[in-house]
Each structure stands twice: as C-alpha cells, then as structure tokens.
C-alpha positions as CSV (number, residue, x, y, z in Angstrom):
1,X,89.5,0.2,38.3
2,X,88.2,0.0,41.9
3,X,90.0,3.3,42.6
4,X,88.3,5.0,39.7
5,X,84.8,3.8,40.9
6,X,85.5,5.0,44.4
7,X,86.6,8.4,43.1
8,X,83.5,8.7,40.9
9,X,81.3,7.7,43.9
10,X,83.0,10.4,46.1
11,X,82.4,13.1,43.4
12,X,78.7,12.1,43.2
13,X,78.3,12.4,46.9
14,X,80.0,15.8,47.0
15,X,77.8,17.0,44.1
16,X,74.6,15.7,45.9
17,X,75.7,17.6,49.1
18,X,76.3,20.8,47.2
19,X,72.9,20.6,45.5
20,X,71.0,19.9,48.7
21,X,72.9,22.1,51.2
22,X,70.6,24.7,52.9
23,X,72.3,28.1,53.6
24,X,71.8,29.9,56.9
25,X,69.9,32.6,55.1
26,X,67.5,30.0,53.6
27,X,67.0,28.5,57.1
28,X,66.1,31.9,58.5
29,X,63.7,32.5,55.7
30,X,61.9,29.2,56.2
31,X,61.7,29.8,60.0
32,X,60.1,33.2,59.3
33,X,57.6,31.6,57.0
34,X,56.6,29.0,59.6
35,X,56.2,31.7,62.2
36,X,54.0,33.7,59.9
37,X,51.8,30.7,59.2
38,X,51.6,30.0,62.9
39,X,50.7,33.6,63.5
40,X,47.6,33.1,61.4
41,X,46.1,30.7,64.0
42,X,44.7,33.1,66.5
43,X,41.5,33.7,68.4
44,X,39.7,34.9,65.3
45,X,39.9,31.3,64.0
46,X,38.2,29.8,67.0
47,X,34.5,29.3,66.0
48,X,31.9,29.6,68.6
49,X,28.6,28.0,67.6
50,X,25.6,29.6,69.2
51,X,22.6,27.6,70.5
52,X,21.9,24.6,68.3
53,X,24.2,25.6,65.5
54,X,26.6,22.9,66.5
55,X,24.0,20.3,66.0
56,X,23.2,21.5,62.4
57,X,26.9,21.8,61.7
58,X,27.8,18.2,62.9
59,X,24.5,16.3,63.0
60,X,26.2,12.9,62.9
61,X,27.7,13.5,66.4
62,X,24.2,13.6,67.8
63,X,22.1,11.1,65.8
64,X,24.8,8.9,64.3
65,X,24.2,9.7,60.6
66,X,22.0,11.8,58.3
67,X,20.9,8.7,56.3
68,X,17.7,6.8,56.8
69,X,18.9,5.6,60.2
70,X,19.4,9.1,61.4
71,X,16.0,10.2,60.0
72,X,14.2,7.6,62.0
73,X,16.3,8.3,65.1
74,X,14.5,11.7,65.3
75,X,11.3,9.9,66.0
76,X,12.9,7.8,68.8
77,X,14.3,10.8,70.5
78,X,10.8,12.3,70.9
79,X,9.1,8.9,71.6
80,X,11.7,8.2,74.3
81,X,10.6,11.3,76.2
82,X,7.1,10.0,76.2
83,X,8.2,6.6,77.2
84,X,10.1,8.1,80.1
85,X,6.8,9.6,81.3
86,X,5.3,6.1,81.1
87,X,8.3,4.7,83.1
88,X,7.7,7.3,85.7
89,X,4.1,6.2,86.0
90,X,2.5,9.3,84.5
91,X,1.6,8.3,80.9
92,X,-0.4,5.3,79.7
93,X,-0.8,6.1,76.0
94,X,1.4,7.3,73.2
95,X,0.3,7.9,69.6
96,X,2.8,8.3,66.7
97,X,1.4,9.6,63.3
98,X,3.1,9.9,60.0
99,X,1.3,12.9,58.5
100,X,0.5,13.4,54.8
101,X,3.4,15.8,54.4
102,X,5.7,13.2,56.0
103,X,6.0,15.2,59.2
104,X,5.8,13.2,62.5
105,X,3.4,13.9,65.3
106,X,4.0,12.2,68.8
107,X,1.3,12.6,71.4
108,X,1.3,11.3,75.0
109,X,-1.0,11.7,78.0
110,X,1.8,12.4,80.5
111,X,2.2,15.3,82.8
112,X,3.1,17.7,80.0
113,X,6.5,19.5,79.7
114,X,6.7,22.2,82.4
115,X,5.7,25.7,81.0
116,X,6.7,27.8,84.0
117,X,9.9,29.9,84.0
118,X,13.2,28.0,84.3
119,X,15.4,29.8,86.8
120,X,18.7,29.5,85.0
121,X,17.5,30.7,81.6
122,X,14.7,33.0,82.6
123,X,12.6,31.4,79.8
124,X,9.8,28.9,79.9
125,X,11.0,25.4,80.7
126,X,9.5,23.9,77.5
127,X,11.4,26.4,75.4
128,X,14.6,25.6,77.3
129,X,14.1,21.9,76.6
130,X,13.8,22.5,72.9
131,X,16.5,25.0,72.4
132,X,19.4,24.1,74.8
133,X,21.4,20.9,74.7
134,X,21.5,18.8,77.9
135,X,18.4,20.6,79.3
136,X,15.7,18.3,80.7
137,X,14.5,16.4,83.7
138,X,16.9,13.5,83.4
139,X,20.0,14.8,85.0
140,X,19.3,14.3,88.7
141,X,16.6,17.0,89.1
142,X,14.1,14.5,90.4
143,X,11.9,14.5,87.3
144,X,12.6,10.9,86.4
145,X,13.9,7.8,88.3
146,X,15.1,6.1,85.1
147,X,15.4,7.4,81.5
148,X,15.7,5.7,78.2
149,X,17.5,8.5,76.5
150,X,21.2,7.8,75.8
151,X,22.2,11.5,75.6
152,X,19.4,13.5,77.2
153,X,19.6,15.9,74.2
154,X,16.6,14.5,72.2
155,X,14.1,17.3,72.0
156,X,16.7,20.1,71.2
157,X,18.5,17.9,68.6
158,X,15.2,17.1,66.8
159,X,14.3,20.8,66.9
160,X,17.7,21.7,65.4
161,X,17.4,19.2,62.5
162,X,13.8,20.0,61.6
163,X,12.6,22.4,59.0
164,X,9.9,23.3,61.5
165,X,8.7,22.0,64.9
166,X,5.7,22.8,66.9
167,X,5.1,21.7,70.6
168,X,1.8,21.9,72.3
169,X,1.5,21.2,76.0
170,X,-1.9,20.4,77.7
171,X,-1.4,21.4,81.3
172,X,-3.3,23.1,84.1
173,X,-6.4,23.4,82.0
174,X,-4.7,25.3,79.2
175,X,-3.0,24.5,75.8
176,X,0.4,26.1,75.5
177,X,2.0,26.3,72.1
178,X,5.4,27.3,70.7
179,X,6.8,27.2,67.2
180,X,10.4,26.8,65.9
181,X,12.2,26.7,62.6
182,X,15.5,25.0,62.2
183,X,16.0,25.2,65.9
184,X,15.2,29.0,66.1
185,X,12.2,30.4,67.9
186,X,9.5,31.6,65.5
187,X,6.8,32.2,68.1
188,X,7.1,32.6,71.9
189,X,5.2,30.2,74.1
190,X,1.5,31.3,74.1
191,X,-1.8,30.0,75.4
192,X,-4.0,29.0,72.4
193,X,-6.9,27.3,74.1
194,X,-8.4,25.5,77.1
195,X,-8.3,21.8,77.7
196,X,-9.4,19.1,80.2
197,X,-6.5,16.8,79.1
198,X,-2.8,16.6,80.0
199,X,0.2,15.7,78.0
200,X,2.5,16.8,75.2
201,X,2.1,16.9,71.4
202,X,5.3,17.4,69.3
203,X,5.1,17.7,65.5
204,X,8.1,18.1,63.3
205,X,9.2,18.0,59.7
206,X,12.8,16.7,59.1
207,X,15.0,19.3,57.2
208,X,15.9,18.2,53.7
209,X,19.0,20.3,53.9
210,X,20.3,17.9,56.6
211,X,18.7,14.7,55.4
212,X,19.9,14.7,51.8
213,X,19.4,11.0,51.2
214,X,15.8,10.8,52.1
215,X,13.1,12.5,54.3
216,X,10.5,9.7,53.7
217,X,9.7,7.6,56.7
218,X,9.5,3.8,56.5
219,X,6.3,2.5,58.2
220,X,7.9,-0.9,58.8
221,X,10.9,0.5,60.5
222,X,8.8,2.6,62.8
223,X,6.3,-0.3,63.4
224,X,9.0,-2.8,64.5
225,X,10.4,-0.4,67.2
226,X,7.0,0.7,68.4
227,X,5.9,-2.9,68.8
228,X,9.1,-3.6,70.7
229,X,8.5,-0.6,73.0
230,X,5.0,-1.9,73.7
231,X,6.4,-5.3,74.8
232,X,9.0,-3.7,77.0
233,X,6.6,-1.5,78.8
234,X,3.7,-3.7,80.0
235,X,0.3,-2.0,80.1
236,X,1.4,0.8,77.8
237,X,-0.9,1.6,74.8
238,X,1.2,2.8,71.8
239,X,-0.1,3.2,68.3
240,X,1.3,4.1,64.9
241,X,-0.8,5.7,62.1
242,X,0.2,6.4,58.5
243,X,-1.9,9.1,56.9
244,X,0.2,9.4,53.7
245,X,-1.9,7.3,51.3
246,X,-4.6,5.0,52.6
247,X,-4.8,5.5,56.4
248,X,-3.2,2.6,58.3
249,X,-3.1,2.2,62.0
250,X,-1.6,-0.4,64.3
251,X,-2.2,-0.4,68.1
252,X,-0.2,-2.3,70.6
253,X,-0.9,-3.1,74.2
254,X,0.6,-6.0,76.2
255,X,-0.4,-6.5,79.8
256,X,2.1,-9.4,80.0
257,X,5.0,-7.3,78.7
258,X,8.1,-9.3,77.8
259,X,6.3,-12.5,78.7
260,X,4.1,-11.9,75.7
261,X,7.2,-10.9,73.7
262,X,8.6,-14.4,74.2
263,X,5.3,-15.9,73.0
264,X,5.5,-13.7,70.0
265,X,9.1,-14.8,69.2
266,X,8.2,-18.5,69.6
267,X,4.9,-18.3,67.7
268,X,4.8,-21.3,65.3
269,X,7.6,-23.1,67.2
270,X,7.3,-26.3,69.1
271,X,7.8,-25.3,72.8
272,X,8.7,-27.6,75.7
273,X,6.1,-25.9,77.9
274,X,3.2,-23.6,77.0
275,X,3.5,-20.7,79.4
276,X,6.7,-18.7,79.3
277,X,8.5,-18.3,82.7
278,X,8.4,-14.7,83.9
279,X,10.5,-13.3,86.8
280,X,10.9,-9.8,88.2
281,X,12.6,-8.2,91.1
282,X,14.3,-5.0,92.3
283,X,17.4,-4.4,94.3
284,X,19.4,-1.2,95.0
285,X,17.0,0.8,92.8
286,X,17.7,-1.5,89.8
287,X,14.6,-3.3,88.3
288,X,15.1,-6.6,86.5
289,X,12.6,-8.5,84.3
290,X,13.3,-11.8,82.7
291,X,11.1,-14.0,80.5
292,X,12.2,-17.3,79.0
293,X,10.9,-20.4,77.2
294,X,12.5,-23.4,75.6
295,X,11.7,-24.8,72.2
296,X,12.6,-28.2,70.6
297,X,15.0,-26.4,68.2
298,X,18.8,-25.9,68.3
299,X,19.1,-22.2,68.3
300,X,19.5,-19.7,71.1
301,X,17.7,-16.3,71.0
302,X,18.7,-14.0,73.8
303,X,17.6,-10.3,73.7
304,X,18.8,-7.9,76.3
305,X,17.6,-4.4,77.1
306,X,18.6,-1.6,79.4
307,X,16.1,1.3,79.9
308,X,14.3,0.2,76.7
309,X,17.5,0.4,74.7
310,X,18.3,-2.8,72.9
311,X,21.8,-3.8,74.0
312,X,22.9,-5.7,70.9
313,X,26.3,-6.4,72.3
314,X,25.0,-7.7,75.6
315,X,26.7,-6.5,78.8
316,X,26.6,-7.1,82.5
317,X,22.9,-8.0,82.7
318,X,23.2,-10.6,80.0
319,X,26.4,-12.0,81.5
320,X,24.7,-12.3,84.9
321,X,21.7,-14.1,83.5
322,X,23.9,-16.6,81.5
323,X,26.0,-17.5,84.6
324,X,22.9,-17.9,86.8
325,X,21.1,-20.0,84.3
326,X,23.9,-22.5,83.9
327,X,24.6,-22.8,87.7
328,X,20.9,-23.0,88.6
329,X,20.1,-25.8,86.1
330,X,23.1,-27.8,87.1
331,X,22.3,-27.5,90.8
332,X,18.7,-28.5,90.2
333,X,19.8,-31.4,88.0
334,X,22.0,-32.8,90.8
335,X,19.4,-32.2,93.5
336,X,16.8,-34.0,91.4
337,X,19.2,-36.8,90.7
338,X,19.0,-36.1,86.9
339,X,22.8,-35.8,86.8
340,X,24.8,-38.6,88.5
341,X,27.9,-38.0,90.6
342,X,30.2,-39.1,87.7
343,X,28.4,-37.0,85.1
344,X,30.0,-33.7,84.0
345,X,28.2,-30.5,84.5
346,X,26.2,-29.1,81.6
347,X,27.9,-26.3,79.8
348,X,26.4,-22.8,79.2
349,X,26.0,-23.8,75.5
350,X,24.1,-26.9,76.5
351,X,21.5,-25.2,78.7
352,X,21.0,-22.4,76.2
353,X,20.1,-24.7,73.2
354,X,16.6,-24.0,72.1
355,X,16.2,-21.1,74.6
356,X,14.4,-17.9,73.9
357,X,15.1,-15.4,76.7
358,X,14.6,-11.7,77.2
359,X,16.2,-9.7,80.1
360,X,15.2,-6.1,80.6
361,X,16.7,-3.9,83.3
362,X,16.0,-0.4,84.4
363,X,18.9,1.5,85.9
364,X,19.0,5.1,87.3
365,X,22.4,5.7,85.8
366,X,23.1,3.3,82.9
367,X,26.7,3.2,81.5
368,X,26.9,2.1,77.9
369,X,30.1,1.0,76.2
370,X,31.2,-1.3,73.4
371,X,31.8,-0.7,69.7
372,X,28.3,0.7,69.1
373,X,27.6,2.0,72.6
374,X,25.1,-0.8,72.9
375,X,26.6,-2.8,75.7
376,X,25.7,-2.3,79.4
377,X,28.8,-1.7,81.4
378,X,27.5,-1.3,85.0
379,X,29.3,-4.0,86.9
380,X,26.8,-4.1,89.8
381,X,24.1,-5.2,87.3
382,X,25.8,-8.5,86.8
383,X,25.6,-9.4,90.5
384,X,22.1,-8.2,90.9
385,X,20.7,-10.0,87.8
386,X,22.5,-13.2,88.8
387,X,21.1,-13.1,92.4
388,X,17.5,-12.1,91.5
389,X,17.3,-14.6,88.6
390,X,18.9,-17.5,90.6
391,X,16.5,-17.1,93.5
392,X,13.3,-16.9,91.4
393,X,14.4,-19.6,88.8
394,X,15.5,-22.1,91.4
395,X,12.1,-21.7,93.2
396,X,10.3,-22.1,89.9
397,X,12.1,-25.4,89.0
398,X,11.4,-26.8,92.4
399,X,7.7,-26.0,92.2
400,X,7.5,-27.3,88.6
401,X,9.5,-30.5,88.5
402,X,8.0,-31.7,85.2
403,X,9.2,-28.5,83.4
404,X,12.5,-28.8,85.3
405,X,13.0,-32.3,84.0
406,X,12.3,-31.2,80.4
407,X,14.8,-28.4,80.6
408,X,17.5,-30.7,82.1
409,X,16.8,-33.4,79.5
410,X,17.1,-30.9,76.7
411,X,20.5,-29.8,78.1
412,X,21.7,-33.4,78.4
413,X,20.8,-34.1,74.7
414,X,22.6,-30.9,73.7
415,X,25.6,-32.0,75.6
416,X,25.8,-35.3,73.8
417,X,25.4,-33.5,70.4
418,X,28.1,-31.0,71.4
419,X,30.6,-33.8,72.3
420,X,29.8,-35.6,69.0
421,X,30.4,-32.4,67.1
422,X,33.7,-31.9,68.9
423,X,34.8,-35.5,67.9
424,X,33.7,-34.8,64.3
425,X,35.7,-31.6,64.3
426,X,38.8,-33.2,65.8
427,X,38.6,-36.1,63.3
428,X,38.2,-33.7,60.4
429,X,41.3,-31.8,61.5
430,X,43.3,-35.0,61.8
431,X,42.4,-36.1,58.3
432,X,43.1,-32.5,57.0
433,X,39.8,-33.0,55.2
434,X,39.2,-29.2,55.1
435,X,42.2,-28.3,53.2
436,X,41.4,-26.2,50.1
437,X,42.9,-28.9,47.7
438,X,40.3,-31.4,48.9
439,X,37.2,-29.1,48.7
440,X,34.3,-30.5,46.6
441,X,34.4,-28.8,43.2
442,X,37.8,-27.4,44.1
443,X,37.9,-23.8,45.3
444,X,39.4,-21.6,42.6
445,X,41.0,-19.0,44.8
446,X,42.0,-15.5,43.9
447,X,45.6,-14.3,43.9
448,X,44.9,-11.3,46.2
449,X,45.4,-11.8,49.9
450,X,43.6,-8.5,50.8
451,X,40.2,-9.5,52.2
452,X,38.8,-6.0,51.6
453,X,39.0,-6.5,47.8
454,X,38.6,-10.3,47.6
455,X,35.2,-11.9,46.6
456,X,34.0,-15.4,47.0
457,X,31.3,-16.5,44.6
458,X,29.2,-19.6,45.7
459,X,28.0,-21.0,42.5
460,X,25.4,-23.7,41.9
461,X,26.6,-26.6,39.8
462,X,29.7,-27.6,37.9
463,X,28.6,-26.1,34.6
464,X,28.1,-22.6,36.0
465,X,31.2,-23.1,38.2
466,X,33.2,-23.7,35.0
467,X,32.0,-20.6,33.3
468,X,32.6,-18.5,36.5
469,X,36.1,-19.8,36.8
470,X,36.9,-18.9,33.2
471,X,35.2,-15.6,33.2
472,X,36.2,-14.1,36.6
473,X,39.0,-11.8,37.4
474,X,41.5,-14.1,39.0
475,X,43.1,-11.3,41.0
476,X,40.2,-10.7,43.4
477,X,37.4,-13.3,42.6
478,X,37.3,-16.8,44.0
479,X,34.8,-19.5,42.9
480,X,33.4,-22.2,45.1
481,X,30.9,-24.5,43.2
482,X,28.5,-26.4,45.4
483,X,26.6,-29.6,44.5
484,X,22.9,-29.0,44.6
485,X,21.1,-28.3,47.8
486,X,23.0,-28.1,51.1
487,X,21.6,-29.4,54.4
488,X,18.7,-27.4,56.0
489,X,20.5,-26.4,59.2
490,X,17.2,-25.2,60.7
491,X,16.4,-28.9,61.3
492,X,19.9,-30.2,62.1
493,X,22.1,-30.5,65.2
494,X,25.7,-29.3,65.1
495,X,27.2,-32.7,64.6
496,X,25.1,-33.3,61.5
497,X,26.0,-29.9,60.2
498,X,29.7,-30.4,60.6
499,X,29.3,-33.8,58.9
500,X,28.1,-32.1,55.7
501,X,30.9,-31.7,53.3
502,X,29.5,-28.7,51.4
503,X,29.0,-26.7,54.6
504,X,32.5,-27.5,55.9
505,X,33.8,-26.4,52.5
506,X,32.2,-23.0,52.9
507,X,33.4,-22.4,56.5
508,X,36.9,-23.4,55.5
509,X,37.0,-21.3,52.3
510,X,35.9,-18.2,54.3
511,X,38.6,-18.9,56.9
512,X,36.4,-17.9,59.8
513,X,36.2,-21.3,61.5
514,X,32.8,-22.4,62.9
515,X,30.6,-22.9,65.9
516,X,32.0,-21.2,69.1
517,X,35.4,-20.8,67.3
518,X,33.9,-18.5,64.6
519,X,35.9,-15.4,64.1
520,X,34.7,-12.8,61.6
521,X,38.0,-10.9,61.7
522,X,39.6,-13.9,60.0
523,X,37.3,-13.7,57.0
524,X,39.4,-14.2,53.8
525,X,36.8,-12.4,51.7
526,X,34.7,-9.3,52.5
527,X,32.2,-10.1,49.8
528,X,30.5,-13.5,49.9
529,X,28.3,-13.6,46.8
530,X,25.5,-16.2,46.4
531,X,25.1,-16.8,42.6
532,X,22.3,-19.2,41.8
533,X,19.9,-19.8,38.9
534,X,16.8,-17.6,38.6
535,X,14.4,-20.5,39.1
536,X,12.7,-22.4,41.9
537,X,15.7,-24.6,42.6
538,X,18.0,-21.7,42.6
539,X,15.8,-19.8,45.1
540,X,15.7,-22.9,47.3
541,X,19.5,-23.2,47.3
542,X,19.8,-19.5,48.1
543,X,17.3,-19.8,51.0
544,X,19.3,-22.8,52.4
545,X,22.5,-20.8,52.2
546,X,21.0,-17.7,53.8
547,X,19.6,-19.9,56.6
548,X,23.1,-21.3,57.2
549,X,24.7,-17.9,57.2
550,X,22.1,-16.4,59.5
551,X,22.3,-19.2,62.0
552,X,26.0,-20.0,62.0
553,X,27.8,-17.2,60.2
554,X,25.8,-14.3,61.4
555,X,28.7,-12.0,62.1
556,X,29.6,-11.8,58.4
557,X,26.0,-10.9,57.8
558,X,26.1,-8.1,60.4
559,X,29.4,-6.9,58.9
560,X,27.8,-6.5,55.5
561,X,29.8,-9.1,53.7
562,X,26.9,-11.1,52.2
563,X,25.5,-10.4,48.7
564,X,23.2,-11.9,46.2
565,X,24.1,-11.8,42.5
566,X,21.3,-10.8,40.1
567,X,21.9,-12.5,36.7
568,X,19.8,-11.4,33.8
569,X,16.8,-13.3,32.6
570,X,17.0,-12.4,28.9
571,X,19.5,-11.5,26.2
572,X,18.2,-9.4,23.4
573,X,20.3,-9.3,20.2
574,X,19.4,-7.1,17.3
575,X,22.1,-7.0,14.6
576,X,25.4,-6.4,16.5
577,X,23.7,-4.8,19.5
578,X,23.3,-7.0,22.6
579,X,21.3,-6.0,25.6
580,X,20.5,-7.8,28.9
581,X,17.3,-7.4,31.0
582,X,16.3,-8.7,34.4
583,X,12.5,-8.9,34.3
584,X,9.6,-9.5,31.9
585,X,8.5,-5.9,32.3
586,X,12.0,-4.6,31.4
587,X,11.9,-6.9,28.4
588,X,8.6,-5.5,27.1
589,X,9.8,-1.9,27.6
590,X,13.1,-2.6,25.8
591,X,11.4,-4.4,22.9
592,X,9.0,-1.4,22.5
593,X,12.0,0.9,22.2
594,X,13.6,-1.1,19.3
595,X,13.3,-0.4,15.6
596,X,10.7,-2.8,14.1
597,X,13.3,-4.1,11.6
598,X,15.2,-6.3,11.9
599,X,13.4,-8.7,14.3
600,X,15.4,-9.1,17.6
601,X,16.6,-12.5,18.8
602,X,15.6,-13.2,22.4
603,X,17.3,-15.7,24.6
604,X,15.8,-16.8,27.9
605,X,18.4,-17.9,30.4
606,X,17.1,-20.9,32.4
607,X,20.4,-21.1,34.4
608,X,23.8,-19.7,34.8
609,X,25.3,-22.7,32.9
610,X,23.7,-21.4,29.7
611,X,26.0,-18.4,29.7
612,X,29.5,-18.6,28.4
613,X,32.4,-17.2,30.5
614,X,32.3,-13.8,28.7
615,X,28.6,-13.4,29.1
616,X,28.7,-14.3,32.8
617,X,31.5,-11.8,33.4
618,X,29.8,-9.0,31.5
619,X,26.4,-9.4,33.2
620,X,26.9,-10.8,36.7
621,X,30.5,-10.6,37.8
622,X,32.0,-7.4,36.3
623,X,31.9,-4.7,39.1
624,X,31.3,-2.1,36.4
625,X,28.1,-3.7,35.1
626,X,26.8,-6.3,37.6
627,X,23.9,-5.9,40.1
628,X,24.6,-7.1,43.7
629,X,22.0,-7.1,46.4
630,X,23.5,-6.6,49.9
631,X,21.8,-8.8,52.5
632,X,21.3,-7.3,56.0
633,X,19.2,-7.9,59.1
634,X,17.2,-4.9,60.1
635,X,15.1,-6.8,62.6
636,X,16.7,-10.0,64.1
637,X,13.4,-11.0,65.8
638,X,11.4,-10.9,62.6
639,X,14.2,-12.6,60.7
640,X,14.3,-15.4,63.2
641,X,10.5,-15.9,63.0
642,X,10.5,-16.0,59.2
643,X,13.5,-18.4,58.9
644,X,11.9,-20.7,61.5
645,X,8.5,-20.6,59.7
646,X,9.9,-21.2,56.2
647,X,12.7,-23.7,57.1
648,X,11.4,-25.3,60.3
649,X,9.3,-28.4,61.0
650,X,5.9,-26.8,61.4
651,X,4.0,-27.3,58.1
652,X,0.8,-25.3,59.0
653,X,2.4,-21.8,59.3
654,X,4.4,-22.3,56.2
655,X,1.3,-23.3,54.2
656,X,-0.6,-20.3,55.6
657,X,2.2,-18.0,54.6
658,X,2.3,-19.4,51.0
659,X,-1.5,-19.1,50.7
660,X,-1.4,-15.5,52.0
661,X,1.4,-14.4,49.7
662,X,0.6,-16.5,46.6
663,X,-0.9,-13.4,44.9
664,X,2.5,-11.7,45.0
665,X,4.3,-14.5,43.2
666,X,5.1,-14.4,39.5
667,X,5.9,-17.2,37.1
668,X,8.2,-16.6,34.1
669,X,7.2,-18.6,31.1
C-alpha cells in the first residue's frame, strides 16, 4: 500500500515538472521581451519641467498639501518675506487683506524687492524672485541676517499656484508693477506711477485647478498666526482685514513681544507674580529671547520658536532651556537654604509645574528636523540658550528673592505630589487594580487586535452601555461605560487624578499608560468615541472627558484618534417609514416634506438609554450611517485658554464668557 502511494506521488511530481518546464526557446523569447521593454525606457521618457511647471505638477512637495492647510500656507510664504524685512530692521508695518474675490493682498513698508537687473538671469530681480525657485536674498548674498522661510522658495511657489499674481514695488520714487498668470509672465515689469513710499505689495488669487478642496480663506486661521507673528516680533504693526462681507479689521502691535504673549496666555489664570520674567541675549550671532511666568495650576505650557517658525516638536533651544531651568532653580534653592542638605533635588517635572514659557531664537542657518520638520536641530543652540538663560535667570532670582521663594515652594509641592502619584501608581500595579476584568462597568472589548480598525466607545451610564454592548459590532467596537461625571482634572493634582477609578479605567483600556509613561504608539484603538446624551449633563461629561484628553492624553488628540458621536434627537415614524433627525430645524423641514396623512409619530430622545440596541446601532454606531465629529487642536494656545477659563477656578471669566455667548445657545423643548 505504501509502495502504491509512493509510486503515485512520484508520477504526480513528474507530471508537474513536465507541465511547468520552460524550454530553451521559451527562455530566449522571454529574455527578448524583457530587453524590448527595457529598450522603451530611453531619454525620451525623461521629463524636464521648465520654470515653475514642477511646482504645479507636484504642489504638495512645496506647500505640504493642496487642502485648506496648503491654501493658507500661500499667505505665510508671502508674509514671511515681509517679516524678514522686519527682522532685518527695514519694515515696521505689514497689512494682510482678504479681498472680496477671496484673493489676498500683502503690503509691507520694507525696502521693496530690487527692480534692477539680476546678473545671472539678465532679467529684473523682482521677476527672478517670482519665477525661479531658490532665488532670493536669503542664501548668503547679504540681503538678510536671518530668515523665517523654511525653503526660500516662497514667492515663486505662490506665483506658480495662483490663477493670477500681481506685484507692485514702491522704490526710488517710482511704482514698478509686474503681472503673472499661473506662474507665467503676462506683463513685463513696468513703471506705473510715482510714489513717496517704499515697500512691496503682492496680490494673488489661489488657482482652483490646484486647490480643488477649497479656495476660501478662513479668517480665524489667518488671525491666529498673524497675532502670533506680532507677539514674536516686538514693535511690529501687523493687521488683518476681511473685505468679503462686512469689513472686519484686527490690528496687532506688542512693544513687549513675547513677554506680552505670556500675559496673553495666562490671562484669567492665577499667577504667582504679576510681571512675566523676560530675558534676552545674543551669542555667536544667535539671538535668544525667553519669557516665563508661573501660575498656581498644574499644567506646563512651553512654546518654542526658531526664526518665527513654531517648533512643535521642540529641539535644541527647548532642551537647553529645560536643563538650565532645573539646574538654576536647584542651585538657587540650596544657596537660599530652601532645600536642605538631605533633600533631593527637584526634578525637571517639578520645576515646570504651572510654568508658561516661550523661547524664541533667531539663527542665521537654522536646521530643522523631526517627523514634521518642526524641530530645531542645531546643537550649538542648546549650549547657547542654556548659558544665556542660566546667567540671566540666576541673576533675576538673586535680585528678587520673594519671587524665587515662590518658584521653589511651587516646585517642592509638585515634588511631593509627584512622589504621592508614584506611590499610588505602584500600589495600583501591585493590586492589579487596572486589569480589564476589574474595570468599572466592565470593558466589553472587541475581538480585533488591529488598532487601526478598533474603536472604543466611552458611554455614559449603564443603560446606554447595555444597549451599546448589544448593538455594536463585536469584531471592532469596544464599549466602556462610565459612571456619571469624572473628576475635573483642571483642578486636580496627578495623585488625585490617578486615584480616580474612572480615569484609570480609560487609561488602561486605551493601553497607552499615563503621565510621563504615556505612549501613543501603544494605543489599542485608533478611534476613541465619546458617546454621551444630547443634554446639559451629557455636554458636561463630554467637556470633562475632553479636558482629560487634552491635558493628559494629548498625543491621541494630535494623532486624530478622538471623535464625538452625534446621536439623533428625534425619530419620526409614519407608517412603516422611520427617519431620524439631529436638530429641530431638520425636524421641521422633514415634517414639511411628509404627506399630511397619516399623522407621523415623533419620539424625542432624552438620552441614549431610550434607544434599543438596534436603534443605537443604526443611528450612532453603524459606520455606514453614523455621524462622527473628529476632534482636533488647530491652536494649542487658544485651546489652553478656553479649557482653563471653562474648567478652571476663576469664576469671573467663565461668567463673562457665558453672558457674552448666551445668545448663541439654544434650548430643545
């Protein structure tokens, strides 16, 4: 029997070999085909893009994307050129205007782009700047000491991606003007009038062929950055005007620069001392400015900039400041006998609690690195910022002992809270109190172990939690019910936060850890969905959860993992037809579209618990039908201010906000 099987097996192998053998002729034929294909790749297939064609062909390489972000980036490329004139000491005023047709006009009172002939091109310098990549005064030609532009390609890229662009230069008593269309010259540079002014005016209209998502500028996005630029460049006047509907203008001018920026950030917060500390210095051609102030809160807010570029990922300047801050405060504490010989040094985390700090450096040759190219990599900057800050800050503490004591005392209290939090964390681990089986409400996990498809719904109450567990897709949807309102972390120290069972449950369910051990790469779900009732209590719970996420789980917010579920307010049933609507206005419109007979039955959902499992799935959890709002942070400074105002200790600002915005609130009856 075994011999028969072996023989059959041998016959099968021989048959397979015969069927799959390739003859020498077939090999030669295949080689010839490959050579023919290879022969098709010759010089004729090498595409040479003339002038600015490369920019229009691959705009994302130059401005990041052609979405709303890229659209606004065009404005910054032109504004940055005007800012560079201000940094060089030649411009004091910049005006940005959104025109009625949604074009942008940027005007400065700088020197005016040169209009004489550029030797290499034989064309006017202004034309060269707007038509040739990497042409400008920022590449060692002596035009600028420092520059805010990352690429030095701003003007030409904006020109290439605009339906039309006009540049007017006020210089030497004359107005010079040149016009372009999609990067190409429409009119040569010509003198169109006389002037007693100096500066440059650039007007452009983004090309809808490039920006297919939108060509409409957002006033708030432009406003935030322009205000930031005004803070970063003390003494500069910079305005934004919107002419599209009702004319609106904001004008910014801060003689105190980043010192006033700190006051703006800490507005409505309880500060340890009234006047922010401001330090500045220069070494090896690198200018450093630092402003800082402590509040009685628990959160750290450090913003770093290099040549006006917000370095979101930090870098050498931020690293140098942190090191110097910790060392200087500990040295002062020991010299002032505020720390005894047997006391441990305060950690960096301790001395940064409640700190708002801005560091801004100007470097002749900044090197940016990191995932988003927003991290300063020049190693010499760390040493220089450390040295300059240490010298000035040590002197300040010595000259202001009352402030010095408040800063040290704040760090000592933070140190005690940190040690208490560590003990609570260690105790929790020993008791295995964070295991999923012991979670309040019991986490109903999904079967998938792929974070990219997995979703965690945080559901208010056991009733809604029960419906969600029954109605969900068990493959990719997990449910974590929470009991009522969690702790307001804006008013709590870390040891109190870690003692809160509901908060620990969320940290553990996400798998990210917490505090300084938080690791977003370990997130078990790439969708964290807050699903609360559409009433005042539900809104409050949502606000508490978002405050927790912003303060202690911010990386998942920045990664785009946080969503808000939008359950319907009404179910309308007419015969066998069932329809759900989200607002009173939608309800009125839908009812008007129905046949007058028979009369529809309307159900108002007061909470998620009123829906059965099937209804909750159909309306709020089914990816095919649901509405999810993704939560993101466009402006961390504004988000910090609003969270502090709404969730912090100061009652007055919160009352003012409610009174000012009460007219926008609606009540569903």
